[in-house]
PAVOTOR-346676 format. One record per residue (C-alpha): residue number from 1; residue in three letters; x negated, z negated, y negated. Coordinates in steps of 0.02 Angstrom, whole numbers, m for minus. Example, Ala and Ser with C-alpha at 12.3 -4.5 7.8 and 13.67 -1.06 7.14 Angstrom:
residues 2
<tornu = 1; filo = ALA; u = m615; w = m390; v = 225> .
<tornu = 2; filo = SER; u = m684; w = m357; v = 53> .
END
This chain:
residues 114
<tornu = 1; filo = MET; u = m5458; w = m5435; v = m4600> .
<tornu = 2; filo = SER; u = m5489; w = m5405; v = m4755> .
<tornu = 3; filo = ASP; u = m5616; w = m5277; v = m4717> .
<tornu = 4; filo = CYS; u = m5539; w = m5138; v = m4628> .
<tornu = 5; filo = ILE; u = m5447; w = m5045; v = m4745> .
<tornu = 6; filo = PHE; u = m5293; w = m5023; v = m4628> .
<tornu = 7; filo = CYS; u = m5264; w = m5219; v = m4597> .
<tornu = 8; filo = ARG; u = m5245; w = m5209; v = m4817> .
<tornu = 9; filo = ILE; u = m5152; w = m5047; v = m4787> .
<tornu = 10; filo = VAL; u = m5047; w = m5148; v = m4688> .
<tornu = 11; filo = GLU; u = m5040; w = m5290; v = m4806> .
<tornu = 12; filo = GLY; u = m4995; w = m5186; v = m4936> .
<tornu = 13; filo = ASP; u = m5130; w = m5168; v = m5026> .
<tornu = 14; filo = ILE; u = m5192; w = m5017; v = m5041> .
<tornu = 15; filo = PRO; u = m5058; w = m4878; v = m5047> .
<tornu = 16; filo = SER; u = m5015; w = m4743; v = m4923> .
<tornu = 17; filo = THR; u = m4868; w = m4630; v = m4910> .
<tornu = 18; filo = MET; u = m4783; w = m4701; v = m4796> .
<tornu = 19; filo = VAL; u = m4692; w = m4617; v = m4633> .
<tornu = 20; filo = HIS; u = m4619; w = m4763; v = m4516> .
<tornu = 21; filo = GLU; u = m4604; w = m4939; v = m4525> .
<tornu = 22; filo = ASP; u = m4584; w = m5062; v = m4383> .
<tornu = 23; filo = ASP; u = m4596; w = m5231; v = m4340> .
<tornu = 24; filo = GLU; u = m4742; w = m5168; v = m4252> .
<tornu = 25; filo = SER; u = m4836; w = m5023; v = m4318> .
<tornu = 26; filo = LEU; u = m4871; w = m4915; v = m4482> .
<tornu = 27; filo = ALA; u = m4862; w = m4733; v = m4476> .
<tornu = 28; filo = PHE; u = m4921; w = m4659; v = m4635> .
<tornu = 29; filo = GLU; u = m5004; w = m4485; v = m4694> .
<tornu = 30; filo = ASP; u = m5178; w = m4463; v = m4670> .
<tornu = 31; filo = LEU; u = m5288; w = m4437; v = m4833> .
<tornu = 32; filo = ASN; u = m5406; w = m4324; v = m4732> .
<tornu = 33; filo = PRO; u = m5300; w = m4203; v = m4670> .
<tornu = 34; filo = GLN; u = m5355; w = m4095; v = m4525> .
<tornu = 35; filo = ALA; u = m5171; w = m3991; v = m4517> .
<tornu = 36; filo = PRO; u = m5029; w = m3973; v = m4559> .
<tornu = 37; filo = VAL; u = m4971; w = m4121; v = m4505> .
<tornu = 38; filo = HIS; u = m5099; w = m4263; v = m4491> .
<tornu = 39; filo = VAL; u = m5011; w = m4440; v = m4485> .
<tornu = 40; filo = LEU; u = m5088; w = m4584; v = m4441> .
<tornu = 41; filo = VAL; u = m4995; w = m4727; v = m4304> .
<tornu = 42; filo = ILE; u = m5043; w = m4885; v = m4330> .
<tornu = 43; filo = PRO; u = m5029; w = m5085; v = m4237> .
<tornu = 44; filo = LYS; u = m4986; w = m5195; v = m4389> .
<tornu = 45; filo = ARG; u = m5108; w = m5312; v = m4279> .
<tornu = 46; filo = HIS; u = m5316; w = m5266; v = m4294> .
<tornu = 47; filo = ILE; u = m5375; w = m5206; v = m4128> .
<tornu = 48; filo = VAL; u = m5526; w = m5140; v = m4151> .
<tornu = 49; filo = SER; u = m5513; w = m5000; v = m4013> .
<tornu = 50; filo = LEU; u = m5423; w = m4946; v = m3859> .
<tornu = 51; filo = ALA; u = m5594; w = m5012; v = m3785> .
<tornu = 52; filo = ASP; u = m5524; w = m5174; v = m3835> .
<tornu = 53; filo = ALA; u = m5341; w = m5170; v = m3790> .
<tornu = 54; filo = GLN; u = m5286; w = m5324; v = m3664> .
<tornu = 55; filo = GLU; u = m5166; w = m5333; v = m3557> .
<tornu = 56; filo = ALA; u = m5040; w = m5424; v = m3653> .
<tornu = 57; filo = ASP; u = m5063; w = m5254; v = m3771> .
<tornu = 58; filo = LEU; u = m4963; w = m5148; v = m3676> .
<tornu = 59; filo = SER; u = m4793; w = m5174; v = m3757> .
<tornu = 60; filo = LEU; u = m4891; w = m5132; v = m3910> .
<tornu = 61; filo = LEU; u = m4977; w = m4964; v = m3857> .
<tornu = 62; filo = GLY; u = m4787; w = m4885; v = m3777> .
<tornu = 63; filo = ARG; u = m4757; w = m4952; v = m3935> .
<tornu = 64; filo = LEU; u = m4863; w = m4842; v = m4029> .
<tornu = 65; filo = MET; u = m4849; w = m4689; v = m3928> .
<tornu = 66; filo = LEU; u = m4664; w = m4699; v = m3964> .
<tornu = 67; filo = THR; u = m4711; w = m4693; v = m4118> .
<tornu = 68; filo = CYS; u = m4796; w = m4552; v = m4114> .
<tornu = 69; filo = SER; u = m4634; w = m4447; v = m4055> .
<tornu = 70; filo = HIS; u = m4526; w = m4497; v = m4138> .
<tornu = 71; filo = VAL; u = m4619; w = m4462; v = m4302> .
<tornu = 72; filo = ALA; u = m4684; w = m4281; v = m4199> .
<tornu = 73; filo = LYS; u = m4493; w = m4274; v = m4193> .
<tornu = 74; filo = GLN; u = m4452; w = m4328; v = m4402> .
<tornu = 75; filo = LYS; u = m4611; w = m4208; v = m4433> .
<tornu = 76; filo = GLY; u = m4529; w = m4072; v = m4331> .
<tornu = 77; filo = LEU; u = m4675; w = m4033; v = m4225> .
<tornu = 78; filo = ASP; u = m4570; w = m4058; v = m4078> .
<tornu = 79; filo = GLU; u = m4540; w = m3883; v = m4023> .
<tornu = 80; filo = SER; u = m4700; w = m3807; v = m4116> .
<tornu = 81; filo = GLY; u = m4812; w = m3940; v = m4033> .
<tornu = 82; filo = TYR; u = m4941; w = m4068; v = m4057> .
<tornu = 83; filo = ARG; u = m5079; w = m4164; v = m4009> .
<tornu = 84; filo = VAL; u = m5116; w = m4332; v = m4019> .
<tornu = 85; filo = VAL; u = m5278; w = m4436; v = m4032> .
<tornu = 86; filo = THR; u = m5348; w = m4552; v = m4049> .
<tornu = 87; filo = ASN; u = m5579; w = m4602; v = m4049> .
<tornu = 88; filo = ILE; u = m5652; w = m4725; v = m3972> .
<tornu = 89; filo = GLY; u = m5830; w = m4789; v = m4046> .
<tornu = 90; filo = ARG; u = m5955; w = m4691; v = m4190> .
<tornu = 91; filo = ASN; u = m6021; w = m4562; v = m4077> .
<tornu = 92; filo = ALA; u = m5823; w = m4481; v = m4022> .
<tornu = 93; filo = GLY; u = m5795; w = m4468; v = m4216> .
<tornu = 94; filo = GLN; u = m5697; w = m4665; v = m4219> .
<tornu = 95; filo = THR; u = m5719; w = m4729; v = m4395> .
<tornu = 96; filo = VAL; u = m5631; w = m4851; v = m4452> .
<tornu = 97; filo = PHE; u = m5614; w = m4961; v = m4337> .
<tornu = 98; filo = HIS; u = m5438; w = m5011; v = m4329> .
<tornu = 99; filo = LEU; u = m5352; w = m4929; v = m4202> .
<tornu = 100; filo = HIS; u = m5236; w = m4784; v = m4225> .
<tornu = 101; filo = LEU; u = m5159; w = m4607; v = m4189> .
<tornu = 102; filo = HIS; u = m5190; w = m4468; v = m4235> .
<tornu = 103; filo = ILE; u = m5036; w = m4350; v = m4222> .
<tornu = 104; filo = LEU; u = m5069; w = m4175; v = m4288> .
<tornu = 105; filo = GLY; u = m4971; w = m4022; v = m4292> .
<tornu = 106; filo = GLY; u = m4896; w = m3898; v = m4378> .
<tornu = 107; filo = ARG; u = m5051; w = m3754; v = m4323> .
<tornu = 108; filo = GLY; u = m5145; w = m3723; v = m4144> .
<tornu = 109; filo = PHE; u = m5261; w = m3806; v = m4049> .
<tornu = 110; filo = GLN; u = m5396; w = m3750; v = m3959> .
<tornu = 111; filo = TRP; u = m5440; w = m3810; v = m3813> .
<tornu = 112; filo = PRO; u = m5581; w = m3899; v = m3763> .
<tornu = 113; filo = PRO; u = m5595; w = m3974; v = m3948> .
<tornu = 114; filo = GLY; u = m5730; w = m3980; v = m4060> .
END
């Protein structure tokens, strides 16, 4: 999807500060961080959101979650804690329509979120 910014990052057309890469996913620093640590984890294959994931994506979704855990440890968040968030649709705050997980940490969070 040439108009998708995350697909363009996967293709290497747009630079990013890469934190992790494997065959199916990328993790990179968010350009507009909402916490001292704010990393995005995306599948390399374009999926619009979690609502668009299929049964065939089960393994990929598990990999994304494990990647979040790996990156959080790499960033030193495993002891202090962190939040993993995905927004689904405009009303939930999704602005890039390519499935992505936010890893947020390095500060305290409130519940319920904004």
